[in-house]
C-alpha positions as CSV (number, residue, x, y, z in Angstrom):
1,M,0.0,0.0,0.0
2,E,2.9,2.3,0.9
3,G,4.5,1.7,-2.5
4,I,1.3,2.6,-4.3
5,K,1.1,6.0,-2.5
6,E,4.7,6.7,-3.4
7,A,4.1,5.8,-7.0
8,I,1.1,8.1,-7.1
9,A,3.0,10.9,-5.5
10,Y,5.9,10.4,-8.0
11,I,3.5,10.6,-11.0
12,A,1.8,13.7,-9.6
13,G,5.3,15.3,-9.2
14,L,6.1,14.6,-12.8
15,A,2.8,16.2,-13.9
16,V,3.6,19.4,-11.9
17,K,7.1,19.4,-13.3
18,A,5.8,19.0,-16.8
19,E,3.4,21.9,-16.4
20,K,6.2,24.3,-15.3
21,P,7.9,26.0,-18.3
22,E,11.6,25.9,-18.6
23,T,14.1,27.6,-20.8
24,I,16.9,25.9,-22.7
25,E,20.0,27.4,-24.4
26,I,20.8,25.7,-27.7
27,N,23.5,27.2,-30.0
28,G,23.2,30.6,-28.4
29,R,19.4,30.7,-28.8
30,T,16.9,30.5,-25.9
31,Y,14.0,28.1,-26.2
32,C,11.0,27.5,-23.9
33,T,9.4,24.1,-23.2
34,K,6.0,25.7,-23.3
35,D,4.2,27.9,-25.8
36,L,3.9,31.0,-23.7
37,R,1.6,33.8,-24.8
38,R,1.1,37.3,-23.3
39,Y,-2.3,37.7,-21.9
40,D,-3.4,41.3,-21.3
41,A,-7.1,41.3,-22.4
42,A,-7.9,43.4,-19.3
43,D,-5.7,46.2,-20.8
44,K,-7.9,46.5,-23.9
45,A,-11.5,47.6,-24.3
46,D,-14.1,45.4,-25.9
47,P,-14.9,46.6,-29.5
48,I,-18.0,48.7,-30.0
49,K,-20.5,46.7,-32.1
50,A,-23.0,48.1,-34.6
51,T,-25.0,47.2,-37.6
52,T,-24.5,50.1,-40.1
53,L,-21.5,51.6,-41.8
54,T,-22.9,55.1,-40.9
55,S,-22.2,54.3,-37.2
56,L,-18.6,53.5,-38.0
57,V,-18.1,56.7,-40.0
58,D,-19.7,58.7,-37.2
59,Y,-17.5,57.1,-34.6
60,I,-14.3,57.9,-36.5
61,K,-15.4,61.5,-37.1
62,E,-16.7,62.3,-33.6
63,S,-14.4,60.3,-31.3
64,R,-11.0,61.3,-32.5
65,E,-9.6,61.2,-28.9
66,E,-10.1,57.4,-28.9
67,L,-8.2,56.7,-32.1
68,R,-4.5,55.9,-32.5
69,D,-1.9,57.4,-34.6
70,R,-2.4,54.7,-37.2
71,M,-5.7,53.0,-37.8
72,I,-6.8,50.2,-40.2
73,I,-10.3,49.5,-41.5
74,Q,-10.6,46.0,-42.9
75,V,-13.6,45.0,-45.0
76,V,-13.6,41.4,-43.9
77,S,-16.6,40.4,-46.0
78,A,-19.8,41.8,-47.5
79,T,-21.4,41.8,-44.0
80,K,-18.5,42.5,-41.6
81,V,-16.1,45.5,-41.2
82,L,-13.5,45.9,-38.4
83,L,-11.6,49.0,-37.2
84,Y,-8.1,48.1,-35.8
85,S,-5.5,50.2,-34.2
86,G,-2.0,50.2,-35.7
87,L,0.7,48.1,-34.1
88,L,1.0,48.7,-30.3
89,P,4.4,48.7,-28.6
90,E,4.0,44.9,-27.9
91,R,3.3,44.4,-31.7
92,D,-0.3,43.7,-31.2
93,R,-3.5,45.3,-32.6
94,E,-6.6,46.4,-30.8
95,T,-10.1,46.1,-32.3
96,L,-12.0,49.3,-31.5
97,F,-15.1,48.9,-33.7
98,E,-17.0,46.0,-35.3
99,V,-19.8,46.3,-37.8
100,N,-22.0,43.4,-38.8
101,A,-24.8,44.0,-41.3
102,L,-28.3,43.3,-40.2
103,L,-30.1,41.8,-43.3
104,P,-33.3,39.9,-44.1
105,S,-32.8,36.2,-44.6
106,F,-33.5,34.2,-47.7
107,E,-32.4,30.6,-48.3
108,Y,-31.4,29.9,-51.8
109,G,-32.1,26.4,-53.1
110,R,-34.9,26.0,-50.5
111,E,-38.5,25.4,-51.7
112,Y,-41.0,28.0,-50.4
113,D,-44.7,27.8,-50.4
114,Q,-46.6,30.5,-52.3
115,E,-47.3,32.9,-49.5
116,A,-43.8,32.8,-48.0
117,F,-42.2,33.2,-51.4
118,L,-44.2,36.2,-52.3
119,V,-43.5,37.9,-49.0
120,S,-39.7,37.1,-49.3
121,M,-39.6,38.6,-52.8
122,Q,-40.9,41.9,-51.5
123,S,-38.8,42.0,-48.3
124,C,-35.5,40.4,-49.4
125,F,-35.0,41.8,-52.9
126,A,-34.7,45.3,-54.2
127,P,-37.2,46.4,-56.9
128,S,-36.3,45.4,-60.4
129,D,-38.1,44.3,-63.6
130,D,-37.2,40.6,-63.1
131,R,-38.4,40.7,-59.5
132,E,-41.8,42.0,-60.7
133,A,-41.9,39.4,-63.4
134,V,-41.2,36.6,-60.9
135,T,-43.7,38.0,-58.4
136,I,-46.5,38.2,-61.0
137,L,-45.9,34.7,-62.2
138,A,-45.7,33.2,-58.7
139,S,-48.9,35.0,-57.6
140,N,-50.7,33.6,-60.7
141,I,-49.8,29.9,-60.1
142,V,-52.9,28.0,-58.8
143,N,-53.5,24.4,-57.8
144,T,-56.2,23.1,-60.2
145,Q,-58.4,20.0,-60.1
146,Q,-60.5,19.4,-63.2
147,A,-63.0,16.5,-63.6
148,T,-64.7,15.2,-66.8
149,Y,-67.5,12.7,-66.7
150,S,-69.2,10.7,-69.5
151,D,-72.2,8.4,-69.4
152,D,-73.4,6.4,-72.4
153,G,-76.2,4.7,-70.5
154,I,-74.2,1.5,-70.0
155,T,-70.9,2.6,-68.4
156,Q,-69.7,5.8,-66.8
157,Q,-66.2,7.2,-67.0
158,A,-64.5,9.9,-65.0
159,V,-61.2,11.6,-65.8
160,I,-59.6,13.7,-63.1
161,K,-56.7,16.0,-63.8
162,T,-54.7,17.6,-61.0
163,G,-51.6,19.8,-60.9
164,I,-50.4,23.4,-61.0
165,T,-51.0,25.9,-63.7
166,T,-51.1,29.6,-64.3
167,K,-54.2,31.8,-64.4
168,D,-52.9,33.8,-67.3
169,N,-50.1,33.3,-69.8
170,A,-46.8,34.6,-68.3
171,L,-43.2,34.5,-69.5
172,V,-40.3,34.8,-67.2
173,P,-36.7,34.7,-68.5
174,N,-34.4,32.1,-66.9
175,P,-32.0,32.7,-65.3
176,V,-33.5,35.9,-63.7
177,R,-31.4,38.9,-62.6
178,L,-32.3,39.9,-59.1
179,I,-30.9,42.3,-56.5
180,P,-31.0,40.6,-53.0
181,Y,-30.2,42.6,-49.9
182,R,-26.9,40.8,-49.1
183,T,-24.6,43.6,-47.9
184,F,-24.8,46.9,-45.9
185,L,-27.9,48.9,-47.0
186,E,-25.8,52.1,-47.4
187,V,-24.1,50.7,-50.5
188,E,-25.3,49.5,-53.8
189,Q,-26.5,45.9,-53.8
190,P,-24.9,43.6,-56.4
191,T,-27.1,42.1,-59.1
192,S,-26.9,38.3,-59.5
193,E,-28.4,35.6,-61.7
194,F,-30.7,33.0,-60.3
195,V,-32.4,29.9,-61.7
196,F,-36.1,30.2,-60.9
197,R,-37.9,26.9,-60.5
198,I,-41.6,26.0,-59.8
199,G,-42.5,22.7,-58.2
200,E,-45.4,20.8,-56.7
201,G,-45.5,20.3,-53.0
202,R,-47.8,18.4,-50.6
203,G,-51.4,18.2,-51.8
204,G,-50.4,19.6,-55.2
205,A,-49.7,23.1,-53.8
206,P,-47.1,25.0,-55.8
207,T,-43.6,25.6,-54.5
208,F,-40.9,28.0,-55.6
209,K,-37.2,28.3,-55.2
210,L,-34.3,30.4,-56.4
211,V,-30.9,28.8,-57.1
212,A,-27.8,31.0,-57.2
213,A,-26.1,30.9,-60.6
214,D,-23.3,33.4,-60.4
215,G,-20.7,31.3,-58.6
216,G,-20.5,33.8,-55.7
217,L,-19.0,36.7,-57.8
218,W,-21.3,39.1,-56.0
219,K,-19.2,38.8,-52.8
220,S,-16.1,40.5,-54.3
221,Q,-18.3,43.2,-55.8
222,A,-20.1,43.9,-52.5
223,V,-16.7,44.1,-50.7
224,D,-15.5,46.7,-53.3
225,N,-18.7,48.7,-52.9
226,V,-18.3,48.8,-49.1
227,K,-14.6,49.9,-49.4
228,H,-15.6,52.6,-51.9
229,Y,-18.3,53.9,-49.7
230,L,-15.9,54.2,-46.7
231,M,-13.2,55.9,-48.8
232,E,-15.7,58.5,-49.9
233,A,-17.4,59.0,-46.5
234,L,-14.0,59.4,-44.7
235,A,-12.2,61.4,-47.4
236,D,-12.5,64.7,-45.5
237,I,-11.4,63.7,-42.0
238,P,-8.3,65.3,-40.5
239,N,-5.1,63.3,-40.9
240,R,-6.8,61.0,-43.5
241,E,-3.3,59.6,-44.4
242,Q,-3.2,57.9,-40.9
243,L,-6.2,55.7,-41.8
244,T,-5.8,52.7,-44.1
245,I,-8.8,51.0,-45.7
246,I,-8.2,47.4,-47.0
247,A,-10.5,44.8,-48.5
């Protein structure tokens, strides 16, 4: 029993020793047995968070005392922008401001029922000729059920046809060019092509979906639009050369 206690104590001692960092000199260079990192989160303020580019511009113009000698605005994506300080003495950066776009949600490739699709077309896409054409066609799709009967006095026959059809003739180009709200509302929204499909859901009810057909090219255009907006909005601030905008 005594031997077991000694073995446990020995193993515990090895664990403590392994946790303790040590430095080693090899060929004139100093190495550490642990990956040490400087932790000073308490010395830095949490970034201010907002949902519009206007708020970032106002912060930079109105809160000059909080800014550093060198500042960097990074357009991370079509929906996210960060304001960094330049390199601090310890060669680190501080995030002062974070902007995340607040946008309506639309799932491309998902089948929507008629009501949900029509509402989404109005709330998630900017007005355009193709949006109106798609909306008119989708609103005119109906679930039909037709029955034809015949009786020759000996036998009776009934033919029933079910499915989806349009109330009136309508032509929609495919793919369609639509303008979804996918980046900050202060900038121009990129136009993209989508494949518009009509299907039949449960009970014969019509369903609708849009499938992206541009390979994601809109993302780079949106990032460029955000960068251009910020460059124009901040062109007249004092010491403009101390602010770098990257995308």
